[in-house]
MDTraj code that builds the backbone (N, CA, C; nanometers):
import mdtraj as md
import numpy as np

residues = "MET ASN ALA PRO TYR PRO PRO PRO PRO PRO PRO PRO ALA ALA GLY GLN ASP ARG THR THR LEU TRP GLY VAL LEU GLY ILE VAL LEU GLY LEU LEU CYS CYS GLY ILE LEU GLY ILE VAL PHE GLY TYR LEU SER ILE ARG ASP ALA LYS ARG SER GLY ARG SER PRO VAL LEU GLY TRP LEU ALA ILE VAL PHE GLY VAL LEU ASN ILE ILE GLY SER GLY PHE LEU TRP ALA GLY GLY ASN TYR PRO VAL TYR ASN ASP".split()
xyz = np.array([
    [-0.6182, 10.4909, -5.9984],
    [-0.4709, 10.5590, -5.9960],
    [-0.4478, 10.6968, -5.8874],
    [-0.2935, 10.6619, -5.8383],
    [-0.2751, 10.6901, -5.6818],
    [-0.3032, 10.8065, -5.6492],
    [-0.3321, 10.8751, -5.5820],
    [-0.3192, 11.0601, -5.5671],
    [-0.1564, 11.1065, -5.5577],
    [-0.1279, 11.1827, -5.6022],
    [0.0489, 11.1733, -5.5405],
    [0.0074, 11.2803, -5.4161],
    [0.1002, 11.2413, -5.3546],
    [0.1440, 11.3243, -5.1825],
    [0.1785, 11.4356, -5.1691],
    [0.1134, 11.4800, -5.1008],
    [0.1172, 11.6392, -5.0924],
    [0.2593, 11.6985, -5.0664],
    [0.3207, 11.8379, -5.1105],
    [0.4673, 11.8386, -5.1284],
    [0.4802, 11.8328, -4.9280],
    [0.5733, 11.8302, -4.9014],
    [0.6427, 11.9030, -4.7749],
    [0.5933, 12.0377, -4.7426],
    [0.6307, 12.0391, -4.6017],
    [0.5590, 12.2152, -4.5774],
    [0.7130, 12.2531, -4.6312],
    [0.6758, 12.4390, -4.7017],
    [0.8465, 12.4980, -4.6656],
    [0.9048, 12.4939, -4.6117],
    [1.0815, 12.4736, -4.6055],
    [1.1002, 12.5481, -4.4832],
    [1.1395, 12.6482, -4.4482],
    [1.1179, 12.6896, -4.3100],
    [1.0970, 12.7886, -4.2542],
    [1.2237, 12.9304, -4.2993],
    [1.1719, 13.0205, -4.3105],
    [1.2801, 13.1309, -4.3249],
    [1.3961, 13.1185, -4.2047],
    [1.5115, 13.1975, -4.2621],
    [1.6176, 13.1746, -4.1922],
    [1.5822, 13.2850, -4.0448],
    [1.5819, 13.2100, -3.8999],
    [1.5869, 13.3303, -3.8291],
    [1.4992, 13.2940, -3.7475],
    [1.3652, 13.2576, -3.8472],
    [1.1900, 13.2215, -3.7477],
    [1.1604, 13.0913, -3.7065],
    [1.2657, 12.9910, -3.7094],
    [1.2267, 12.9264, -3.6410],
    [1.3295, 12.9253, -3.4747],
    [1.2898, 12.8750, -3.4143],
    [1.3581, 12.8925, -3.2741],
    [1.2644, 12.7053, -3.1477],
    [1.2762, 12.6745, -3.2686],
    [1.2485, 12.5379, -3.1706],
    [1.3760, 12.4839, -3.0903],
    [1.4548, 12.5159, -3.1742],
    [1.5577, 12.4475, -3.0464],
    [1.6128, 12.6346, -2.9421],
    [1.6174, 12.7037, -2.9916],
    [1.6748, 12.8059, -2.9125],
    [1.5364, 12.7929, -2.7421],
    [1.4616, 12.7532, -2.8007],
    [1.3060, 12.7527, -2.7124],
    [1.2867, 12.6521, -2.6380],
    [1.3899, 12.4950, -2.6680],
    [1.4166, 12.4068, -2.6171],
    [1.5729, 12.3672, -2.5475],
    [1.6750, 12.4719, -2.5204],
    [1.7623, 12.4843, -2.4766],
    [1.7415, 12.6244, -2.3387],
    [1.6455, 12.6815, -2.4083],
    [1.6354, 12.7596, -2.2831],
    [1.5365, 12.7190, -2.1885],
    [1.4594, 12.6115, -2.2191],
    [1.4038, 12.5427, -2.1273],
    [1.4445, 12.4867, -2.0741],
    [1.5344, 12.4099, -2.1289],
    [1.6353, 12.2778, -2.0651],
    [1.7357, 12.3310, -1.9027],
    [1.7793, 12.4766, -1.9563],
    [1.9050, 12.5706, -1.8849],
    [1.8753, 12.6108, -1.7754],
    [1.7352, 12.6405, -1.8164],
    [1.6342, 12.7203, -1.6819],
    [1.5827, 12.6254, -1.5967],
    [1.4754, 12.5067, -1.6502],
    [1.4562, 12.4177, -1.5697],
    [1.5436, 12.3379, -1.4549],
    [1.6625, 12.3280, -1.5227],
    [1.7496, 12.2770, -1.4429],
    [1.8209, 12.3711, -1.3159],
    [1.8770, 12.4475, -1.3844],
    [1.9153, 12.5234, -1.2493],
    [1.8342, 12.6464, -1.1999],
    [1.6977, 12.7153, -1.2077],
    [1.6652, 12.7293, -1.1191],
    [1.5172, 12.7523, -1.1681],
    [1.4529, 12.8079, -1.2320],
    [1.3049, 12.8133, -1.2584],
    [1.2365, 12.6913, -1.3186],
    [1.1817, 12.6443, -1.2548],
    [1.1028, 12.5186, -1.2981],
    [1.0201, 12.5590, -1.3915],
    [0.9341, 12.6323, -1.3271],
    [0.7793, 12.7428, -1.4498],
    [0.8505, 12.7205, -1.5833],
    [0.9520, 12.8868, -1.5456],
    [1.0433, 12.8915, -1.7208],
    [1.0394, 12.7905, -1.7857],
    [1.1055, 12.6459, -1.7424],
    [1.1730, 12.5843, -1.8267],
    [1.0362, 12.5181, -1.9176],
    [0.9127, 12.4753, -1.8067],
    [0.7901, 12.4464, -1.8916],
    [0.7689, 12.5747, -1.9749],
    [0.7432, 12.6805, -1.9733],
    [0.6753, 12.7326, -2.0631],
    [0.7551, 12.7014, -2.2029],
    [0.9040, 12.7592, -2.1674],
    [0.9899, 12.7372, -2.3252],
    [1.0233, 12.5482, -2.3479],
    [0.9433, 12.5086, -2.2242],
    [0.9038, 12.3576, -2.3406],
    [0.8433, 12.2988, -2.4195],
    [0.7049, 12.4041, -2.3894],
    [0.5496, 12.3946, -2.4493],
    [0.5877, 12.4843, -2.5761],
    [0.6718, 12.6035, -2.5381],
    [0.6924, 12.7073, -2.7000],
    [0.7677, 12.6249, -2.7950],
    [0.8616, 12.5724, -2.7031],
    [0.9279, 12.4659, -2.8255],
    [0.8789, 12.3437, -2.9047],
    [0.7573, 12.2624, -2.8172],
    [0.6861, 12.2045, -2.8519],
    [0.6246, 12.2037, -2.9604],
    [0.5950, 12.2992, -2.9046],
    [0.4328, 12.4253, -3.0731],
    [0.5436, 12.4778, -3.1568],
    [0.6427, 12.4911, -3.1766],
    [0.7171, 12.5449, -3.2681],
    [0.8197, 12.4541, -3.3345],
    [0.7823, 12.3247, -3.2706],
    [0.8286, 12.1915, -3.3317],
    [0.7099, 12.1657, -3.4442],
    [0.5989, 12.1765, -3.3869],
    [0.4757, 12.1018, -3.4703],
    [0.4714, 12.2223, -3.5899],
    [0.4907, 12.2889, -3.5833],
    [0.4350, 12.4115, -3.6656],
    [0.5531, 12.3876, -3.7680],
    [0.6605, 12.3802, -3.7415],
    [0.7764, 12.3641, -3.8192],
    [0.8507, 12.1689, -3.8790],
    [0.7747, 12.0638, -3.7992],
    [0.8090, 11.9796, -3.8667],
    [0.8512, 11.9294, -3.8229],
    [0.9449, 11.9945, -3.6932],
    [1.0937, 11.9328, -3.6090],
    [1.0357, 11.8046, -3.4668],
    [1.1790, 11.8063, -3.4654],
    [1.1427, 11.6730, -3.3519],
    [1.1445, 11.7661, -3.1667],
    [0.9997, 11.7034, -3.1151],
    [1.0128, 11.8200, -3.0299],
    [1.0875, 11.7214, -2.9017],
    [1.1536, 11.6601, -2.9140],
    [1.2226, 11.6316, -2.7938],
    [1.3179, 11.6922, -2.6968],
    [1.3733, 11.8268, -2.7504],
    [1.4500, 11.9055, -2.6931],
    [1.2578, 11.9763, -2.5683],
    [1.1684, 12.0010, -2.6340],
    [1.0964, 12.0148, -2.5102],
    [1.0309, 11.9633, -2.4214],
    [1.0190, 11.8651, -2.4755],
    [0.9761, 11.7471, -2.3911],
    [1.0541, 11.7354, -2.2276],
    [1.2108, 11.7417, -2.2889],
    [1.3008, 11.7663, -2.1810],
    [1.2852, 11.8317, -2.1112],
    [1.2561, 12.0156, -2.1266],
    [1.2544, 12.1024, -2.0666],
    [1.1251, 12.1005, -1.9645],
    [1.0274, 12.0088, -1.9920],
    [0.9400, 12.0456, -1.9419],
    [0.9235, 11.9451, -1.8199],
    [1.0265, 11.8225, -1.8623],
    [1.0597, 11.7250, -1.7732],
    [1.1478, 11.7458, -1.6327],
    [1.2999, 11.7927, -1.7250],
    [1.3208, 11.8934, -1.5586],
    [1.2411, 12.0411, -1.5807],
    [1.2252, 12.0753, -1.5890],
    [1.0828, 12.1767, -1.5103],
    [1.0122, 12.1321, -1.3798],
    [0.9539, 11.9970, -1.4104],
    [0.8573, 11.9488, -1.3178],
    [0.9251, 11.8855, -1.2251],
    [1.0691, 11.8314, -1.2526],
    [1.1715, 11.7573, -1.1560],
    [1.2294, 11.8695, -1.0853],
    [1.2401, 11.9856, -1.1391],
    [1.2679, 12.1184, -1.0682],
    [1.1495, 12.1171, -0.9424],
    [1.0718, 12.1241, -1.0077],
    [0.9476, 12.1890, -0.8808],
    [0.9014, 12.0768, -0.8074],
    [0.9359, 11.9470, -0.8151],
    [0.9241, 11.8493, -0.7249],
    [1.0831, 11.8858, -0.6110],
    [1.1954, 11.8413, -0.6960],
    [1.2641, 11.8814, -0.5488],
    [1.2850, 11.9853, -0.4492],
    [1.2084, 12.0960, -0.4899],
    [1.2543, 12.2608, -0.4806],
    [1.0825, 12.1956, -0.3603],
    [1.0002, 12.1884, -0.3930],
    [0.8555, 12.1175, -0.3219],
    [0.9526, 12.0345, -0.1431],
    [1.0452, 11.9072, -0.2198],
    [1.0927, 11.7953, -0.1298],
    [1.1678, 11.9240, -0.0440],
    [1.2709, 11.9879, -0.1158],
    [1.3986, 12.0743, -0.0090],
    [1.2479, 12.1555, 0.0886],
    [1.2012, 12.2879, 0.0428],
    [1.1117, 12.3271, 0.0716],
    [1.0679, 12.2820, 0.2728],
    [0.9735, 12.1629, 0.2005],
    [0.8820, 12.0633, 0.3204],
    [0.9795, 12.0475, 0.4023],
    [1.1272, 11.9684, 0.3523],
    [1.2239, 11.8885, 0.4582],
    [1.3056, 12.0191, 0.5582],
    [1.2620, 12.1363, 0.5091],
    [1.3741, 12.2383, 0.6331],
    [1.4642, 12.2438, 0.5133],
    [1.5382, 12.2483, 0.4682],
    [1.6781, 12.2003, 0.4242],
    [1.6517, 12.3194, 0.2984],
    [1.5849, 12.4125, 0.2839],
    [1.5707, 12.5406, 0.1501],
    [1.6795, 12.6270, 0.2604],
    [1.7301, 12.6789, 0.1324],
    [1.8046, 12.8006, 0.2091],
    [1.7335, 12.9304, 0.2401],
    [1.7417, 12.9872, 0.3396],
    [1.6374, 13.0667, 0.3430],
    [1.7489, 13.1910, 0.3951],
    [1.7969, 13.3347, 0.3142],
    [1.8394, 13.4482, 0.3420],
    [1.8088, 13.5692, 0.4484],
    [1.8203, 13.5669, 0.5303],
    [1.7857, 13.6834, 0.6340],
    [1.9165, 13.7052, 0.6918],
    [1.9303, 13.8674, 0.6301],
    [2.0289, 13.9587, 0.7148],
    [1.9271, 14.0701, 0.7971],
])
top = md.Topology()
chain = top.add_chain()
for i, resn in enumerate(residues, 1):
    res = top.add_residue(resn, chain, resSeq=i)
    for name in ("N", "CA", "C"):
        top.add_atom(name, md.element.get_by_symbol(name[0]), res)
traj = md.Trajectory(xyz[None], top)
């Protein structure tokens, strides 16, 4: 006789799952200003997605955009086109 499948994990309580929140914050910050924060929030999104059984796509996108932001900023800085504000 086959063993029964284990029951699926219970859904998180309302307001406890922050996978989407971390993913969207990571994407927005990774694209606009702070690549490091995009990577951090992307990691948090992936971690929460694994815990709740959801898709980690937003987290991976946040990490990719954060890394691209850091690389692009490095190229701008190395090329001398990085904005410097001197008063």
